[in-house]
NUDOFI-19261 format. One record per residue: x, y, z of N, C-alpha, C in turn. Coordinates in steps of 0.02 Angstrom, whole numbers, plus 50000, padded with zeros to 5 digits. Atoms other than C-alpha are relative to their C-alpha. Example, Ala and Ser with C-alpha at 12.3 -4.5 7.8 and 13.67 -1.06 7.14 Angstrom:
! residues 2
500454994150000506154977550390500455006050000/499584994149997506844994750357499615005550037/
END
This chain:
! residues 350
499695006649983478975533150421499624995149950/500315004850047478635518950295499894993550043/500245006649960477755502150366500114994649951/499955005950039478115485350303499674993750029/500195005949967477335468250329500514996150034/499505004149964478235458150457499904992449978/500065006750032478375442550350499284998949980/500705001350018476675434450328499534999150062/500344999849940476065437950503499415004150001/500574995550000474855451050457500125006950036/499784994749967475805463450564500385005149968/499604995050028476405479750502500445003750046/499514997549947477995487450582500335005749955/499544994550031479005503650541500604996749982/499335001750040480525502350436500685000950052/499544999549942481535507350591499664996650064/500215002149940481345498150754500455002150058/499544998049943481925504550922500224995650045/499705004849951483115493651006500195002350064/499904996749927483365495351195500544995850033/499485004149967484945484951228500415005050042/499634995649959485725500451294499645003850057/500404997649946484305504551418500234995750064/499805003749944484855500751593500685000750015/499414999249971486485498551689500574998749951/499555001250051487455493051536500155005949954/499914994450039487175509351447499705006150025/500324994249973485955522651503499574997650061/500335001949948485425519551681499435004550027/500504995049989484275535051689499324998449964/500605003050022482525527351674499515005849967/500344995050027481695544351642500315002149926/499724998250056482905547851505499834994649940/500165004950044482625531751423499284999549981/500684999350014480725533751428499975005749948/500054994650046480975550351342500264997649923/499815003350066481935540451200499474996349969/500495004350032480535528651179499455004449972/500544996150016479215542051171500235004249934/499784996650058480285551851042499964995549938/499985005050059480425536650934499284998749977/500685001050018478535533250943499695006549967/500204994550029478245551550904500235001249930/499784999950064479265550050754499724994649950/500305004850037478255536050683500164992350009/499835007149985479135521050751499504996150044/500535003849963477905507550807500224993650023/499715006749989479125493650836500535000950055/499525000449948480105491150996500254993550021/499625006549994481355477051023500455000350067/499535000449933482135471851197500114992050007/499845007449984482665455451281500014999350075/499975000049930482525448651448500725000550032/499354999849976484415448151466500355007149991/499754992950002484765466851426499955003250065/499984997849932485345473951590499674995750051/500345004849949484715458151678499235001450009/500674998649992482915463251646499835007250005/500134992749988483105482051684499725002649933/500264997150058482835485951497499224998649991/500745001950006481125476551499499645004950043/500304995549952480645486451653499885006849975/500014993150019481015502751573499545000449944/500504999650058480065498951412499324999050021/500694999549967478605493951516499745006150031/500204993649973478595510851603499905004549936/500044994950053478795519951437499324998849950/500555001450034477345510951358499245000350032/500714998749966475965514251486499665004749965/500464995850037474555521351403500095000249922/499865000250071475285518051230500064992549977/499805007250021475435498751226499604998049939/500365002950056474035495551101500205002349934/499734997650063474935506650968500664996949983/499295002050009476595497250981500074992249989/499805005950014477195481250908500644998350047/499495001049953478235474551060500344992549993/499635005950010479595461851037500484999350057/499535001449951480685453451165500304992749985/499675005250017481815438651178500184995250058/499855004949948482295422651280500594996049979/499385004950013483885411351292500465001050048/499454998949971485215418651385499894999850081/500065001249930485565415751574499675006050035/500314994449968484455425851689500104997750078/499945000749936485165424851863500424993550011/499625004949981486165411451956499654992850003/500305006349993485835392751956499814995949935/500205004150061485385378951834499265001149971/500705000050032483885379251718499765007049988/500194992550012483805398751698500195002149935/499794997550068484265399051517499834994149944/500085004850056484145390051348499245000249969/500614999750035482645385251238499514994450017/500405005149977481835371551339499255002250024/500734997949979479945370851380499945002950069/499954998149935480385371851556500215007350018/499794993449979481315388151551499575005549960/500424995450044480315396951412499335001650035/500634999049968478675394251507500055004350063/499904995649940479425402651661500245007149979/499724992950021480395416551566499535004149969/500484995350032478925422451468499585003950055/500464997049943477955425451636500365006250025/499604994549972479425435551698500065005449956/499934994450046479585445851545499395003750001/500694996949994477665449251553499955005050052/500064995849940477805455351726500395006449996/499594994150002479315466651692499805005049950/500244995950052478515473351535499365003950019/500634996449980476915477351624499444998249950/500425002050056475865468451484499714993650003/500385006750005474665454251456500234995949936/499805003850054475425449651292500645002549966/499324997850043477085450551182499814998749929/500135000650066476855453651001500444995149965/499505004250032478475445050947500474997350054/499565003249949479265433151059500654995749964/499485002950046481055428050987500484995650043/499485004349973482265413651029500675003749990/499464996150009483815423151056500664997449965/499535003450025485075410151002499754992749991/500075006949999485075392050951500194996850063/499825003349940485175379051089500134993149977/499845007050021486065362951040499814994650049/500235004949947485475354551198499264998749998/500755000850000483635356551157499804999049930/500305001550067482715348551004499565006049988/500384993250022481955363450904499274997650005/500735001349991480335353250911499755001850066/500214998249933480255355751095499855007950006/500134992849997480435374151072499505003249955/500564997650036479235376350933499354997950040/500685002349967477875366351033499815004350051/500154995749946478045377151185499825007649973/500164993450029478005393451081499285000049969/500675000950027476425386550993499545000850059/500444999649946475645383551162499935007450032/500084993249970475975401351224499625004049947/500364996050056475295408251058499254998350009/500715002250000473635398051084499695002850072/500164997149937473635404851268499915007449997/499984992850011473755422751201500475003750037/499454995749963475305426751296500495002549948/499634996650054476215429751132499594999449935/500374999850068475545434250959500324996049936/499585003850044476935426850855500664999450026/499344999749976478695421450872500564998349939/499494999750044480355421150788500644997950034/499295002049973482245417250805500495006249989/499534994550009483775428550814500744996849988/499265001950014485555425250741500004993249994/499995006750017485115408150683500364999149926/499715000750068486195401850537499444996549945/500515002250049485255397150376499834992850011/500225006550002485335379050407499564998550058/500395001249949484595380250576499235003149988/500584997450024483235390750505499524995049964/500365005250043482825377850365499784994350037/500205006449960482845363550489499395001650049/500594998049961481625372750604499344999549961/500575000050040480415374150458499794992649980/500135006950017480625356150412499704995950058/500265003349944480285350350591499255001750008/500714997049993478735361750596499544996449951/500395003550051478045353950439499844992950018/500065007249980478395336050492499564998550059/500385001549938477685337950666499345004050010/500564995849996476265349850627500005005350043/499864994849958476945363650726499985007149972/499954994150032476885382050705500715002049991/499284999550026478495389550635500235007250014/499714993249991479635404150662499795004649943/500264995050051478975419250572500425005749981/499494994550012480505431350590500594997150016/499285001349990482355430750597500315006950019/499634993749982483445444150678500764998849994/499245000650018485255444050598500335005550011/499554994050008486685455950610500105001949926/499894998250069486825465850455500235007249989/499744993850003487845481350409500405000149935/499494998450051488975489250280500614995750009/499355004349986490455479450361499794993150010/500195007449986489525463150394499354998349950/500505001350049488625457550240500004991649986/500005007450001488835438250265499304997549992/500695003050005486935435750291499695000349930/500264999250066486695440650111500104992749960/499785006050038487435423550059499374994650011/500485005149979486155411450145499415001350048/500524998249955485195419050291499465003949966/500424996550031484285432050200499544996949942/500365003950051483845420950050499544994650029/500405004449964483205408050171499375002950032/500594996149969482125420750266499475001449938/500464998350056481405425550090499624994149984/500315006650024481075407150040499444997950043/500565002449954480025404350201499535006050015/500514994349985479115421350192500045002350078/499834996949931479905427550360500155006949990/499784992949990480145444650415500695000350026/499344999749977481885450750451500115007150033/499804994449960482325463850579500734999650018/499235000849995484245467050574500225004550057/499694996449950485345472650710500865001949986/499284998050008487065480450734500145004249936/499894995850056486965493050588500555004450000/499444995550000488305503750651500644995650024/499425003649989489525489150679500425001250064/499674998049936489925491850866500335006649995/499724992750004490325510450825500525000349946/499564998650060491465507050670499695004449954/500414995550052490095515650566499685006250028/500184993749970489895530450682500505005449979/499464994950007491545538650632500405000750058/499544999749937492265536550804500684997349989/499375002950015493615524850742500205001349931/499804997850061494615531350607500734997549986/499385002450020496165525750515500585005550016/499424995049983497805533850583499895003750066/500184996949935496885539650742500074994750060/499925004649932497235532050919499324997350015/500625003249972495925519550979500144998350069/499945001849931495715518151167499724992950015/500165006649989495755500151203499824998250071/500095000749920495395503051389499335001950021/500674996849995493585509351374499504997649955/500615001550046491885504451307500064993149972/499985006450031491705489651191500714996949987/499355001950013493535489651148500414997450062/499755003049938493985485851334499754991950003/500225006950000492855470051316500344995449951/499755003850055493465464251154500525003649962/499494995450029495095473051112500284997849934/499715002350061495565461150974499495002449940/500514997650053493985467950872500195007649984/499904993050013494665486050884500805001849994/499294998650000496645484550895500175002249927/499814997850071497265495050745500624996549977/499415002850029498815484250729499844994149970/500185006350026497845468650683499795001149928/500234999250072497595466150487499305000549994/500685000350017495835462250494499605007150025/500264994049979495465478550593500255006349954/499734995050050496575488350463499545000149944/500505000650055495385481850329499315003850020/500594996049982493905488250428500065007349995/499834992050000494685505850453500045002449931/499954997850069495105506550272499365000949962/500645000850028493365501650219499575006550025/500444994949968492665515050340500165006849966/499784993850034493715529050263499675000449932/500294999250062493055524750094499295001750002/500754998449992491225523850157499855006850019/500144993449986491375540750232500095004749934/500034996250060491845547150063499424999649964/500625000750028490225539449992499505004650033/500414995849963489295547950133500075008149986/499804993150010490125564550102499655002149932/500274998650067489665563749921499234999749991/500795000149992487815560049966499765005450038/500234994649955487795574250087499654997950064/500265002649937487415563150236500574998250046/499405002749950488325557050391500084991849988/499875007450006489075539550397499544995850034/500545003949966487815533750525499344999749961/500614999550035486415539550419500024995049937/499965004950059487115529550266499954993650034/499995007149973487385513950385499354997850009/500625002749981485615513350443499515000049937/500414999850060484945516450264500154993849963/499785005250039485925502750191499604993750010/500335005949989485085487250269499314999949960/500764999350029483295493450205500024999149921/500025001050073483805491850025499914992749981/500075007950022483855472150027499274999350008/500835001450001482065466349988499814995250052/500285004649953482075453550119500045003250073/499984997449927482365465550270499385004250007/500644996949978480845472050352500175007150039/499874994349952481525483550491500735000050025/499305000049984483215489550543499995002950078/500044998449924483455490650738500575005150017/499534994649976484255506750800500034999750075/499825000549929485025505750973500325005450033/499674994249971485315523051039500064999150078/499894999649927485945526251215499715006950020/500204993549984485465544651210499495002649947/500524996950051484075554851134500365003749942/499654997250042485345564251036500204995249942/499745004950051485985548550953499354997149956/500575001950034484205543450910499755005349947/500174993850045483825560450833500455000249943/499554999750057485445560050729499864994849953/500095005250049484955543250654499385001149964/500664998750031483195548650619500025004849940/499894994850048483865562950515500054996849926/499905003350061484225550450380499464995349978/500575004150019482515542450372499765000149926/500214999050072482175549550197500594998449955/499425001250043483855544450128499834993949954/500055005450046483705534649966500704998749962/499355001050020485255526049909499964998049919/500075002150072485315525049710500454994949985/499615005450029486105511149606500725001550003/499294997750005487725520549581500355000050068/499705000149930488005522649768500154992650023/500005007049975487565504449803500624996249962/499505003150036488805499449664500695001250030/499354997449963490225509649754500054995950064/499945004549939489795500349915500224993349984/499795006850018489955483949833500714999749976/499315000450016491635488249776500475000650061/499694998649936492145493749951499934993350041/500205005749965491375478450036499534995649951/500455004550048490835464849909499424996750032/500575003549969489145457049936500254992950033/499955006549965489115441950057500685000150045/499394999549963490725448850136499965002350076/499984997949931491065449950325500705002850014/499314997449976492475462350374499925000850075/500084999449928491655462950543499414995650023/500485005449978490795449450646499765002850060/500384996849948489495456550772500244995850065/499835003149935489915452350958499394995550019/500445004049970489045437451026499564995449948/500335003750045488475429450861500124993150014/499915007049982488125411250883500424996349952/499575004450036489475398750828499804993050020/500135006949984489105380250810500504996550035/499475003349967490015367850912500484996749948/499455002250049490845361250750500505004849997/499454994850011491845377550753500345000550065/499784998349937492045380150938500304993750038/499725005549967492495362050993500474996049953/499525003650048494095355250913499914992949991/500135007249999493585337950962499544997649947/500545002350052492145337850829500325000949930/499694999550061493375341650691500744997249987/499355002850003494935332250735499904992850025/499995006649988495055313550730500534998250058/499405002049954496145304850866500674999649958/499404998950029497915307350820500174993349962/499795006650029498195288350784499554998649938/500415001750055496815288950644500115005549951/499884995350045497445304250552500284999149936/499585001450061498625296850423499564995849953/500385004050057497935290450255500184992450010/499795006749998498915273850284499974997550074/500015002849933498675262550434500504995650016/
END
């Protein structure tokens, strides 16, 4: 396993990171089985484990804590804060009030005294980023976290956070966690160049594009829209929709690339993000031990330029054929009132 510097933090992490979103009731509820997955990843040379407080409502953190007993010092442990945790007001977001409480709850579930990388899971338009950076700096000085970063922030939000940190004399985000895959290359336009500009580390998620890059969904084959992810967001998988036709056509071509390389499509998928010079580590999110072992078989896969050129022809650089579930969208896109004048003011002539 190759190790890379996590931005300018001085921390070295494995090129693959074990993601644990599927640990707990949303995926694999067998705690002992999940512990075996963690141990197999560590034994394979992975020293980087990523979770979040909201994964299975905290159950994932609890499982990770069990798995790391006796091995905590050898692991770079990352978790996240932002999404609602339980009922009631004030149990979500990026405010000082919530982060101060959420970090204590995460430390308890993880069974540790410190978190190596504490990440803000999404932007929070209701909280000034200065407030967020200030409380994260306080937690760092208290020794509860070693460093901190952001996740799924657009390039402009990342740049603004660095400007605020410089103006206010605050510590800054050291990492970003964006979605990046063969089918989702939009971050190549601005996010990854911004990460490089500020010397940040990048750990990328969704390399298998919600299963599209596993070979499970094929052109001309029936897709069950009543089960799994397809039941939650059927419009992302419905083969009758033109945008999904384009995904499936690209998948068929990418399978051809993998066949010519003598590897599987998932192996190609997890090897691709590591080619980008701004990417530090790719998050693998297995539900089973077999899935992890299958992905690790491609750890030595090197993609030559001619293969990357073929991929560029199938999915051009900076193109998103697939948008990962839950990626943050600014209010300027989600609230029509912010992009539509009152009707009486819309005409050029008054």
